C-alpha positions as CSV (number, residue, x, y, z in Angstrom):
1,M,0.4,0.0,0.3
2,K,1.6,3.3,-0.9
3,I,1.4,6.0,1.7
4,S,0.5,9.4,0.8
5,K,2.7,12.3,0.0
6,P,1.0,14.0,3.3
7,F,1.3,11.8,5.3
8,G,5.0,10.3,4.5
9,N,5.6,14.3,5.0
10,R,4.2,14.0,8.2
11,F,4.9,11.0,9.4
12,Y,8.8,11.8,8.9
13,S,8.4,15.1,10.9
14,V,7.2,13.6,13.8
15,A,9.3,10.7,13.7
16,G,11.8,12.2,13.3
17,F,11.5,14.2,15.7
18,S,10.2,12.2,18.4
19,F,13.9,10.3,17.7
20,L,15.2,13.6,18.4
21,F,13.3,13.7,21.3
22,A,13.9,10.4,22.8
23,Y,18.0,11.5,22.8
24,L,17.0,14.6,24.8
25,L,15.1,13.4,27.4
26,S,17.5,10.2,27.9
27,F,20.6,11.9,27.6
28,L,21.1,15.4,27.3
29,F,18.3,17.0,29.5
30,E,18.7,15.4,33.2
31,G,18.9,12.0,30.9
32,Q,18.9,8.4,33.0
33,V,21.8,8.4,31.2
34,L,24.0,11.0,31.8
35,Y,23.3,10.9,35.3
36,S,24.9,6.8,35.1
37,L,27.7,7.9,33.3
38,L,28.3,10.9,35.8
39,D,27.9,7.7,38.9
40,Y,29.9,5.4,37.1
41,Y,32.7,8.5,37.3
42,G,31.8,9.7,40.4
43,R,31.0,13.0,39.6
44,D,28.4,15.7,40.4
45,G,26.6,16.2,37.8
46,S,24.9,20.1,39.2
47,Y,27.3,22.2,37.4
48,Y,27.4,19.5,33.9
49,I,23.5,19.3,34.0
50,T,22.8,23.4,34.7
51,A,25.1,24.0,31.6
52,A,22.9,21.9,29.1
53,I,19.8,23.1,30.4
54,A,20.7,27.0,30.3
55,A,22.6,26.5,27.1
56,H,18.6,24.1,25.9
57,F,17.4,27.4,27.0
58,A,19.6,30.1,24.6
59,G,18.8,27.7,21.5
60,L,15.1,26.9,22.3
61,F,14.6,31.2,22.7
62,S,17.5,32.4,20.1
63,C,16.3,30.1,17.1
64,G,13.8,32.3,15.5
65,F,15.5,35.3,14.8
66,F,17.7,33.2,12.1
67,V,15.4,30.7,10.7
68,K,12.3,32.2,9.0
69,K,11.5,29.9,6.3
70,P,10.9,26.1,6.2
71,D,14.1,24.5,4.2
72,I,16.4,27.1,6.9
73,A,14.2,24.9,9.4
74,R,14.7,21.7,7.7
75,R,19.0,22.6,7.4
76,T,19.4,23.7,11.1
77,I,17.8,20.6,12.1
78,L,19.6,18.6,10.2
79,I,22.9,20.3,10.8
80,C,22.0,20.5,15.0
81,M,21.4,16.4,14.7
82,G,24.9,16.3,13.3
83,V,26.3,18.5,15.8
84,C,24.1,16.7,18.7
85,L,26.2,13.4,17.6
86,F,29.4,14.9,17.9
87,A,29.1,16.4,21.1
88,T,28.1,13.5,22.2
89,I,31.1,11.1,21.9
90,P,33.6,13.0,24.5
91,F,30.8,11.2,26.7
92,F,32.5,7.2,25.4
93,F,35.7,8.7,27.5
94,T,36.6,9.8,31.6
95,P,35.7,13.2,32.3
96,S,37.6,16.4,30.5
97,V,36.6,19.6,29.3
98,L,34.9,17.7,26.5
99,W,31.8,17.1,28.2
100,A,30.8,20.6,29.3
101,V,31.2,22.0,25.8
102,G,29.5,18.9,24.7
103,L,26.2,19.4,26.7
104,I,27.4,23.1,26.0
105,V,26.7,22.8,22.2
106,G,25.1,19.7,22.1
107,G,22.2,21.4,24.4
108,Y,22.8,24.8,21.8
109,T,21.9,23.7,18.3
110,S,18.7,20.9,20.0
111,G,17.5,23.9,20.9
112,C,17.8,25.2,18.2
113,A,16.8,22.1,15.9
114,V,13.7,22.1,18.7
115,A,12.2,25.1,18.1
116,S,13.0,24.9,14.2
117,W,10.3,22.0,14.6
118,G,7.6,24.4,14.7
119,F,7.8,25.1,10.9
120,F,6.8,21.3,10.8
121,L,4.0,21.0,13.1
122,K,2.1,23.9,11.2
123,L,3.1,22.8,7.7
124,F,2.4,19.3,7.7
125,T,-0.3,19.2,10.6
126,P,-4.5,21.1,10.6
127,K,-5.0,22.9,13.4
128,K,-7.7,20.5,14.7
129,E,-5.1,17.6,14.9
130,R,-1.9,19.3,16.5
131,I,-2.9,18.4,19.7
132,K,-3.5,14.7,18.6
133,V,0.4,15.6,16.7
134,C,2.0,16.5,20.0
135,A,0.4,14.1,22.4
136,D,1.8,11.1,19.5
137,L,5.1,12.8,19.9
138,L,5.5,13.1,23.2
139,I,4.1,9.6,23.9
140,F,6.7,8.2,21.6
141,S,10.0,9.4,22.8
142,N,8.6,9.0,26.3
143,I,8.7,4.8,25.8
144,I,11.7,5.3,23.6
145,M,13.2,7.0,26.5
146,I,12.1,4.1,29.1
147,A,13.7,1.5,26.8
148,I,16.7,3.6,26.7
149,N,16.6,3.6,31.3
150,V,16.2,0.4,31.1
151,S,19.1,-1.4,29.2
152,A,20.9,2.4,30.8
153,I,20.1,1.1,34.4
154,F,20.0,-2.9,33.7
155,F,23.4,-3.3,31.4
156,S,25.7,-0.5,30.8
157,A,25.6,3.8,30.6
158,F,27.3,3.2,27.9
159,I,25.1,1.1,26.3
160,G,22.2,3.5,27.3
161,L,24.2,5.9,25.4
162,C,24.5,4.2,22.4
163,F,21.3,3.7,22.0
164,S,21.4,8.0,22.6
165,I,22.6,8.2,19.4
166,L,21.0,6.0,17.7
167,C,18.1,7.7,17.6
168,V,19.6,11.1,16.2
169,V,20.8,8.8,13.3
170,I,17.2,7.0,12.8
171,G,16.2,10.8,13.3
172,F,18.5,12.8,11.3
173,I,17.2,9.9,8.8
174,L,13.3,10.6,9.2
175,I,14.0,14.6,8.6
176,W,16.2,13.7,5.7
177,S,13.6,12.2,4.0
178,I,11.3,15.2,4.6
179,D,10.6,16.7,0.5
180,L,10.0,20.6,0.7
181,N,9.8,20.5,-2.7
182,R,6.3,18.5,-2.7
183,A,3.4,20.2,-3.2
184,D,0.8,18.7,-1.2
185,F,1.0,20.9,1.5
186,S,1.9,24.1,0.0
187,S,-2.3,25.8,0.8
188,A,-0.8,25.6,4.5
189,K,1.9,28.3,4.0
190,K,-0.5,30.9,3.9
191,E,-0.2,34.6,4.8
192,V,-1.1,35.5,8.1
193,K,-4.3,37.3,7.3
194,S,-4.6,39.1,10.8
195,N,-2.2,42.2,11.9
196,L,-3.4,41.7,15.5
197,S,-0.1,40.8,17.6
198,I,0.4,37.5,18.7
199,N,2.8,39.0,21.4
200,K,0.7,39.1,23.5
201,P,-0.9,35.9,24.7
202,L,2.8,34.1,23.8
203,Y,4.0,36.0,26.6
204,L,1.2,35.7,29.3
205,L,1.5,31.7,28.1
206,C,5.3,31.8,28.3
207,L,4.8,33.8,32.3
208,F,2.5,31.0,33.6
209,V,4.4,28.6,32.1
210,F,7.3,29.4,34.1
211,V,6.2,29.6,36.8
212,I,4.3,26.1,37.3
213,T,7.2,24.1,35.7
214,I,9.4,25.9,38.5
215,N,7.8,22.4,40.3
216,S,9.4,20.5,37.4
217,G,12.6,21.7,38.5
218,L,12.7,20.7,41.9
219,M,11.0,17.8,41.1
220,Y,14.6,16.0,39.6
221,Q,16.8,18.1,42.4
222,V,14.9,16.9,45.7
223,I,12.0,14.5,44.7
224,N,13.6,12.0,42.6
225,P,17.5,12.0,45.0
226,A,15.4,11.4,47.9
227,F,14.3,7.7,45.9
228,E,17.2,7.1,43.7
229,H,17.9,3.3,46.0
230,L,14.9,2.6,43.7
231,S,17.0,2.6,40.4
232,E,15.3,-0.3,39.2
233,L,11.7,0.7,40.0
234,T,12.4,4.0,38.5
235,S,14.5,3.3,35.4
236,W,10.6,2.3,34.1
237,Y,8.0,3.5,36.0
238,W,9.1,6.9,36.1
239,A,7.4,8.4,32.8
240,L,4.2,6.0,32.8
241,P,2.4,8.3,34.4
242,Y,3.4,10.7,32.7
243,I,2.4,8.7,28.9
244,I,-1.0,8.4,31.2
245,A,-2.2,11.2,31.1
246,L,-0.9,12.5,27.7
247,I,-3.1,9.6,26.3
248,I,-6.0,10.8,28.6
249,M,-5.2,14.2,27.0
250,R,-5.0,13.7,24.1
251,N,-8.4,11.1,23.5
252,L,-10.3,14.1,25.3
253,P,-13.8,15.5,22.9
254,L,-11.8,18.8,21.3
255,R,-15.3,20.6,22.9
256,A,-13.6,19.6,26.0
257,K,-12.6,22.6,28.6
258,R,-9.1,22.0,29.0
259,S,-8.6,24.5,31.9
260,R,-10.2,22.3,33.9
261,M,-7.7,19.6,33.8
262,L,-5.2,21.6,34.5
263,Y,-6.9,22.3,37.9
264,I,-7.1,19.1,38.4
265,G,-2.9,18.8,37.3
266,M,-2.5,21.3,40.1
267,G,-4.2,19.5,42.4
268,M,-2.0,16.2,41.4
269,I,1.4,18.5,41.9
270,M,0.3,20.2,45.4
271,A,-0.6,16.2,46.7
272,A,2.7,15.4,45.8
273,F,5.1,17.5,47.2
274,I,2.2,17.1,50.7
275,G,2.8,13.0,50.1
276,F,6.6,13.5,49.6
277,M,6.7,15.5,53.0
278,L,4.1,12.8,54.6
279,L,4.7,9.0,53.5
280,K,8.6,7.4,53.2
281,R,11.1,6.7,51.1
282,Q,9.3,3.0,50.1
283,A,8.5,1.6,47.0
284,A,5.1,2.5,47.6
285,D,5.6,5.9,48.2
286,Y,7.4,6.2,45.5
287,L,4.6,4.9,43.2
288,I,1.7,7.5,44.4
289,V,4.9,10.5,44.7
290,D,5.7,10.3,40.6
291,T,2.0,8.8,39.7
292,L,0.9,12.5,41.0
293,M,3.8,14.5,40.6
294,L,4.3,13.6,36.6
295,G,0.8,12.8,35.6
296,A,0.0,16.6,36.6
297,C,3.5,17.3,33.9
298,G,2.0,15.1,31.6
299,I,-1.5,17.2,31.6
300,F,0.5,21.5,31.9
301,D,3.2,20.0,29.3
302,L,0.0,18.9,26.4
303,F,-2.0,21.9,27.5
304,W,0.7,24.6,25.9
305,W,1.9,23.0,23.3
306,S,-1.7,22.5,21.8
307,I,-1.5,26.2,22.8
308,L,1.5,26.6,20.8
309,G,0.2,24.2,18.2
310,E,-2.8,27.0,17.4
311,M,-0.9,30.3,17.6
312,L,1.0,29.4,14.8
313,D,-1.7,29.9,12.2
314,Y,-1.0,33.2,14.0
315,T,2.6,33.8,13.1
316,K,5.1,34.5,10.1
317,N,8.0,32.5,11.9
318,P,6.6,29.5,13.6
319,A,10.3,28.5,15.0
320,R,9.9,31.8,17.0
321,L,7.2,31.7,18.1
322,F,7.4,27.9,18.8
323,G,11.2,28.1,20.6
324,M,10.0,31.1,23.2
325,G,6.9,28.9,24.4
326,L,9.0,26.3,24.9
327,S,12.1,27.6,26.4
328,A,9.6,29.3,29.3
329,N,9.2,25.5,30.1
330,V,13.0,25.7,30.4
331,L,13.4,28.0,31.8
332,G,11.1,27.1,34.7
333,V,12.8,23.8,35.2
334,L,16.7,25.8,34.7
335,C,15.4,27.9,37.6
336,G,13.6,25.0,40.1
337,G,16.8,23.2,39.4
338,V,18.8,25.7,40.7
339,L,16.3,26.3,43.2
340,G,16.2,22.5,44.5
341,M,20.4,22.6,44.2
342,I,19.7,25.7,47.3
343,I,17.2,23.5,48.6
344,T,19.0,20.2,48.6
345,A,22.7,22.1,49.8
346,S,20.8,23.9,53.0
347,E,19.4,20.3,53.8
348,L,16.3,21.4,54.1
349,P,13.3,19.2,55.9
350,G,10.8,17.7,53.4
351,A,8.2,20.2,54.9
352,E,9.8,23.4,54.0
353,V,10.7,21.7,50.3
354,A,7.2,21.1,50.9
355,V,5.6,24.6,51.5
356,I,8.2,26.5,49.5
357,A,5.9,24.3,46.2
358,L,3.0,24.8,47.6
359,S,3.7,28.6,47.7
360,I,4.5,28.2,44.1
361,V,1.4,26.3,43.3
362,C,-0.8,29.0,45.1
363,I,0.6,32.0,42.5
364,T,0.3,29.3,39.5
365,L,-3.3,29.5,41.3
366,V,-4.0,33.0,41.7
367,L,-2.3,34.0,38.3
368,F,-4.2,31.3,35.7
369,P,-7.6,32.6,35.6
370,P,-7.1,35.6,34.6
371,L,-4.6,34.8,31.8
372,N,-7.2,31.3,30.4
373,R,-9.4,34.2,31.0
374,L,-7.1,36.5,28.1
375,L,-5.2,33.5,25.8
376,V,-8.9,32.6,25.2
377,L,-10.2,35.8,24.2
378,L,-7.1,37.2,22.0
379,L,-6.9,33.5,20.3
380,K,-10.3,33.5,19.4
381,S,-10.1,37.2,18.5
382,H,-7.4,36.1,15.8
383,A,-9.7,33.5,14.6
384,Y,-12.4,35.8,14.4
385,L,-10.6,38.5,12.2
386,T,-8.8,36.7,10.0
387,A,-12.4,34.8,9.2
388,Y,-13.3,39.0,9.4
389,S,-11.1,40.4,6.7
390,A,-11.8,37.9,3.8
391,M,-15.4,38.2,3.7
392,P,-16.7,40.9,1.4
393,E,-17.5,45.0,2.5
394,V,-21.1,44.5,2.8
395,R,-21.5,41.6,4.8
396,Q,-18.8,42.9,7.8
397,T,-21.2,46.2,7.8
398,E,-23.8,43.7,8.3
399,I,-21.9,42.3,11.4
400,K,-20.8,45.6,12.9
401,N,-24.7,47.1,12.3
402,Q,-26.0,43.5,14.7
403,I,-25.0,44.7,18.1
404,K,-25.4,48.5,19.1
405,A,-23.7,50.9,20.6
406,T,-24.5,52.6,23.7
407,E,-24.7,56.1,21.2
408,K,-23.9,56.7,17.5
409,L,-20.4,56.4,16.2
410,T,-19.0,59.5,14.4
411,I,-17.8,58.7,10.9
412,R,-14.5,58.8,12.6
413,E,-15.0,56.5,15.3
414,D,-16.3,53.6,12.7
415,E,-13.8,54.5,10.2
416,V,-11.6,53.5,13.1
417,L,-13.7,50.1,13.7
418,Q,-13.5,48.5,10.5
419,L,-9.8,49.1,10.9
420,I,-9.7,47.8,14.4
421,L,-11.7,44.9,12.9
422,L,-9.2,44.4,9.8
423,G,-6.3,43.6,13.0
424,K,-4.5,47.1,12.3
425,H,-2.2,48.3,15.1
426,N,-2.7,51.9,16.2
427,R,0.2,53.1,14.1
428,E,-1.3,52.2,11.3
429,I,-4.9,53.7,12.0
430,A,-2.9,56.7,12.3
431,D,-1.2,56.2,8.9
432,D,-4.4,54.9,7.3
433,L,-6.4,58.3,8.6
434,Y,-3.8,60.4,8.7
435,I,-4.2,61.2,12.3
436,S,-1.9,61.1,15.2
437,E,-1.5,57.8,17.2
438,N,-3.1,60.1,20.6
439,T,-5.6,61.1,18.4
440,V,-6.6,56.8,17.4
441,K,-6.1,55.9,20.7
442,T,-8.9,58.4,21.8
443,H,-11.2,57.1,19.3
444,I,-10.9,53.9,20.6
445,R,-11.3,54.7,24.1
446,N,-14.8,56.7,23.1
447,I,-15.4,53.7,20.6
448,L,-14.8,51.5,24.1
449,S,-17.1,52.7,25.5
450,K,-20.3,53.0,23.7
451,Y,-20.1,49.4,23.3
452,N,-19.5,49.0,27.1
453,V,-16.3,46.7,26.9
454,S,-12.9,47.5,28.2
455,S,-10.9,46.0,25.6
456,R,-10.1,45.8,21.8
457,V,-10.1,41.8,22.6
458,E,-13.3,42.4,24.4
459,L,-14.8,45.0,21.7
460,I,-13.5,41.6,18.6
461,S,-15.4,38.8,21.0
462,K,-18.4,40.9,20.8
463,L,-19.1,41.4,17.8
464,L,-17.7,38.7,16.1
465,K,-18.0,35.8,18.2
466,N,-21.2,34.4,16.6
467,K,-19.1,34.6,13.7
468,G,-16.6,31.9,14.6
469,S,-17.4,28.9,13.2
470,T,-16.3,30.6,9.7
471,A,-12.9,30.8,11.1
472,N,-12.8,27.2,11.6
């Protein structure tokens, strides 16, 4: 049976990225293979791991500034995977400065590769399928990681290292197989029709992701070491709750409110740290704490991966958006890890660790409702504006007339409103109407007042919410 061209590109993209991600999870990003190698040589891995994570953050964050086209993204991924391959070779030998160099170089280039993959997620996957595609690659990469972890724990750290490198090689071959000359995905290369900035929702999402993932860094540095005597159990069970949570989230109906799942995840994190404080350090205790903690991580990861996937339709540079979004995750882990090292060095009791973690969750609980509301409004506004800009002028006028203002708009206010609904910024409106930006702001304040809303986003939502189906 012949594989269709669109499916072929998508398969190569997702499978190739999954193998790259398995390499990151099993080795470079606080992976069990790296820990096993450090234990084998009796080295303290704190500085090595912190350097690798910091470099990975830098790669994710900066990639979008120089990767701006699909062909450049493909070339970047291939080059970066090749660099990762060579950067891993020094770990077959005794520790030296090359270990630190390899982790820093590999961390940065792998970050660039991950960010560049945002182009492929946008080009090869329809919007409504992205959450399932993200879930599939996270599930698949974690299954591979479990297999590598088992080989490193039960056999040899060097065998695990070989399997990690093999993942890079397989991923390289699969990404190499992507054919950007095929025309079957050309419709996905649509220009962004709305000029409404996606920066604000992206920054809001990054803030939320950063705060909640500080707990992940604490987990790596505080919870995991407390159960290191159970290495045979942790090697295969550690990621199972994460995978199960991904499967549940993947199969939720598209109309389901995933924000409710986030509250469940926050409750699970709170329960995990309380359990860590109250329980002992036996196998059954580990199963409880890890199930709660990693299950919550699965919920959170797929939530913001899916939000980033949705945002991709409203940016011309998926590498920048995808990389910045995921860099917030890595920054949270990095800060949480540093905090965990400080806690470990201070030898704080489990109760105080739990209090710190619960305080972070409480901050997140306060932040999430307004952030979630703004994210939903802003993303819907993009969808509405994209549909609105494609409508005939007569239809646009009908939509504006459906909802009456408390006072009739002036001619100039009506002109400003029309440009707002076309996604224009204040400066663009000022240029189009040959007026100052301050005058534009005055008109906008009057418009908001007459429609009884407090922001431009609420105005767009109020006027166009009944037309959301046209954007699907």
